[in-house]
N, C-alpha and C positions, 0 to 999 in steps of 0.2 A: 873235709873230705870232697864233697862237690865240687869245691874250685881246683882242688887238686886235679880231679879226673878230667875237668875240661880242660886244665892243663897240658895233661897228657894229651888229648884231642891234637894240639898243636904240636906237642911233640911228635905225634904219630905221624904227620905228616912229613916232619922233617927225617922221621927215620924210614919213613917210603922212599924218599928221593934218594937217599945215602946207603939203603940195603933193600934193593928190590927183590922181592921173593916171588915164587910161583906161586900158584894157589895151594899145590899141595903140602906147601912148607907152611903155610899158615896152620893146615890142619895138624903138621905135626908138631909144631911148636905148641899149638894149646894141649893136646893131649901130652907132651912132654911137661908141661907146668902144671899140670891134673896130677899126674904120676909125682912130681916133686910135693903138692900139696901132700896127698895121701902118705908120704915115705917121710917128709921132714921133721926133723930129730929136734928142732927148737923154733919157738915164736916168730923169732929173724927171719929164720929158711922159711917158713910156710907163709909169714905175710911178705916176704921177697916173691916167690913164689904166686902169689896171689894177684900181687901189683902187676907183675910180668902176664898173667893171662888175661886181665882186664885190658891190659896192651893189647896183646894178639887178637882180642875178642873182637875192640875197636877196629882193627886193621881189616879185620873178617869182613866186618859189615861193612866199612868203607869200599872195599874190593867187590863184594857182592852186590852192592848198588851201583858198581862203577863210579864210584865216588873218588877214584884216584888219576895221578897224572904220571905214566900216559895210561887211560884207559884200558880195563882190560877187554881182551876179544873173546868172542863169544865160544874159541875154543878153550879160552883160560876158564871161561864161567863154567862149561861143561865138567871140566876136569877138577874144579873145587867140589862139583856136587858130587863126584864120583868119587873124590877125595874121603867127603864128609861122611859117606854112605858105606864105604868099603872100611872103614875105621871106626864105624859105631861112633861118630863123635856126640852126637845129641843123648846118646844112652850114657855115655861117659859124664857128659856136664850134667844131667840129672843126677845121675849117681852121687857126683860132688857139689850139688847145689849148695848144699847147706854151708860149704866153705867158699862159696867165691862170695866177692865183696858186693855189697848193695846195689851198686850201678851195673855191676858186672851181668846180675842175673837179671835186669832189665833188656841189656845187649842182646841177651841169649833169648830172651822172650822176643825181640825186634828181628833177630838172625832166623829163629824158629819160623814167623810168621809169614817173613819174606819167602823162604824156600818152601813153606808149604805150598805158596802161588807161583811157583816158577814151572812153567810149562815148556815142553820140547816135543815137536811133532803130535800137539793135542794131547801130550799125557800131562799129569801133574807128576813130575820126576820122584820127588821127595813123598808126598801121598803114596804113590806106589811101593816105595821102597818100604816106607810103616806097614805097609798092608802084608808085604812079605816077610817084615820084621816088627811084629807088633809089641815085642818086651819094652821099646821105647815107652811107647803109650800105656802099657801096663804099668811101666816103672814109675810114670808121672801119675797115675792115679793111686799107688800106694804111698809116693813120696808126698803128696799133698796131705795125706793123715800123719805121717811121722812129723811134720812143720807143727803139728800142735803141740809135740812133746816139748818145743823148744819153752825154755824158762822165760825170754822175753821175747816181745813183738812175733808171736808165731804166723801173725797176720801177713808179717813180709814175703815170705817163700809162699804163704797159702794163695795170697791172691796173685803173684806172679804165674805159679803153675797151675792156678785156676784160669788165669785168662789164656794159656797155653792150650788147655782143655777146651776151653772155649771155641777156639781157631781150629782145634780139630775137628770139633762137632761139625762144623759146616762143610766137612765133605763128608760125603754120604759113607765112604768105604771105611773111613776112621771112625764116623759116629756109630756104625755097627760094631767096633772093636770095643767102644765104651760101652755101648748098651750090654756086650755082652760079659764084660767085666763084674765079678762080685762087689767089688769096688763102689760101683756107683751107688749102692744103697747106703753105703757111709753118706751120701751127702744129705739124706732126710735126717740123717741124726746133727749132722753138720749146721743144717739149715734151724736147727732150735738151739744153738749156743748162743751165749750172750751175746759173744764179739760182733757188733752188728755188719763190720764188711765181710768175714767170715761167711756170716750168716747169707748174706746178699750174694754174694758171689757163689754159694754152695746153691741155692736157690734157683740163680740164672744158669749153672750147669743143667741143672734138671730141667728146665724149663726148654732149654736149648735142645737137650737131648730128645724131651720128647714131641718138641713142636716142629723142629727145623726138616724133617726129613719125615712128615706123616705116613707115607707108604711104608716106610721101612719100620719104623716103628708098628705098625697095625699089623703087616706081615710077618716079624721076626722077633717081638716082644710080647705084645698083646695076645698074638695068636697061641699061646702057652697059658692056660688056665693058672699055674702055678704063679705065674708071674704076675696076672692080674690080681690074682688075689693077695700077693704081697704089695704090690703097689696102694691097693685101696687102702690096706692097713696101714701102709706107711705114710699115704698124704693124707688119712684119717687124722692120725697122730699129731701133723703140723696143724688142720686144721680145727682141734679139738684143743692143742696146749702150746701152740706157737704164740709168738708175739703177734702184736697187730699186723706188721707189716708181712710175716709168715703167714699168718692166716690169710690174710687177702689174697697173695701172689698163689697161695697154694690151689686157692678156692678157684683163683681165676681158672692156674692150669687144668685144674679138673675140668670146670666148666667148659674149656676150651677142647679136651679130649672126647669127652663122652657127646659131643655132637657131631664129631666124626662119623659117617657111616661106616666107615672099614673097623671101628673100634666097636663092633658090636658084641662082641664077648663084655669088655669094660661094661659098656654102658649096661647091658642086660644086667649083670651082676651088681653094678653098683645101685640101680633105680630100682631095683625090685627086693631091696634089702631094707627092712622096718629101722636097723639099729642106723644106716645110714641116712634114713629120712630123719629121723629125730635130732640125729647131729646140724644136719642143715636147716631143718626148722629152728633150731637153739641159736643158731648163728644167726637166724632171721630178725632175731630178736635183739643183737648186737646194738648198744647205743650207737656206733659208727653207721652213714648212713652208706659209706661205700661199701664196705663189710656186708651189709644188708642186701644192696645190687648183687653183689658177686656170688651171694647164697641163693638168690633169686634165680640166677641165671643158671644154677644146677636145678633148683628145684623144679622148675618150667618144665625143665626135661622129665620130670616125674610126673609130674601134672600130665604130659601130654603122651604118656605111656597108654596105649590103647587095652593094653591085656594086664593090669596090677594084679601082683598078686595079693591073696585076702589079707594078710598082716600090714601091706602096705595100704590098700583100700581102706580098713577099719580105723587106720589112725589119722585118715584123712576125713573118714567120716565123723567121728568121735569128736573132732577140734571142727568140724564145719563151721559153728556159729563165731567162733575163737578167729578163725580165717579171716572170715568175712569181716569181721572187726577190724580185723588188721589191715586189710586191704582199703578200708575206708580213708587212711591217711598215707597208705607206704606209695611213697614217688609221687606224690602229688604237684611237688616242685619242678619234676622232670616233665620236659616239653618234648621230649625225642617221641617222634612218631610211630616207631619201632615198638618203643617200649609201652608206649599206651595201648597199642594193638594188643600186646602180650599179655598186659596185665589184664586188660579185659576180658579176654580169653581166661584167663585162668580164674576170674571173679564169675564167669559164667560156670566153668568147670566147678567151681566149689560150690556155688549157688545149686547145682544139680546134684549134689550128693545127697543120700537120704537121710532126713534129720532123725537125729538119735537122740532119745531122751534117757537120760542116766543121770544117776545124784553120784557116780564115781567116775573116776579119770582112769580106768583099768587100764594097764599098761602103758600110760601115757605120762609118767611121773617126768618131771623136767619138760615137758613141752607145753608150753603154754600160748603161745599164738605165732602163728605164721601162714604157710601157705596150702593149696590144695588141690584134688586134681580129676578127672573121669576121662573118659574118650574122646580126642580130639577129632571134626571131620578130617577128611581126607585131605582138604585144601586148608590145613590151619597156618594160623598165621605164624606158628612159631617156627613151621617150617622143618620141625622133627620127622624121621621118616616112622613109619609105623614098624615094630618088629615083631618078630615072631615070638610070644610067650616064653617064659623059662621058670617054668613052677617045678 
């Protein structure tokens, strides 16, 4: 299959010289083959249409890269983009993605990425088109879920479309579309699937969607309390029940988000919850030192909170001695000066907690060893902004 496809590349150069096409011809030829794939009555007819579609996609790629003889003019390139947009070519390609040959899907991904980066008069032409016609982005998000219904190699389509979504997220206007689509929540579920490749790309989509444009996320996602609460519930599931990679990456994502000052609502809702505190404290006892460190990066924000809720304060106080014991060996091999300063600060705050002598561990079942906090001075080494209390 792969060798045949490479030979098609050689045939393509010959075909180009003998059958010079205009840029709009490419779009029409691809659209025609997609229609034939849908309406083919026999396997042979469908296979022929698939092969032709692959050939024309390759030709389109060469044209758009100016890798032809003669090279296309700037006017011809502009005409190509106009033709692609007017015909909704990418929408049709995604709609028929399952029927495209494996290598043809990769060609679509490459062409898609190139088109997103194409600018004219300081404007991203294809990005602006998708903003005005978001149905293609929405279709990509739903298609990636449908790919999981394939009986064999569901990751093939999932990974290609997933990478196309990641390309979209690089552009703030398209990231906004992704953030507003309900399908985004599905990636929390996909991240927990047993297929490593699917889980990894799902986590990458989530991480990019929430971190590449922090101001957008703060302003248009976490400003809504319903979104914030759902995000916390979703990421806590990954932290509690995911694989090692899922736990580590999701905890890392959480830590990076709650230290952003503009994510005030997310930080306050998370660090003032006793259930969240217990979850992070439990993660601190994981056998993996890397996981312990990621959990510490969340917990230190809880520690630095100058206005702890009573349930949070009580858990920390009741675990005071266990936490001090824990920190006797935590991170002793780490020579990073910032970490050492933070750990020392945490230990000071734990030590300043009231000592509670009790024969029970009321309300603390399952919380054995972890970390603690109190109120940091204004020049806290953690660099965490003091927030208004939310009781």
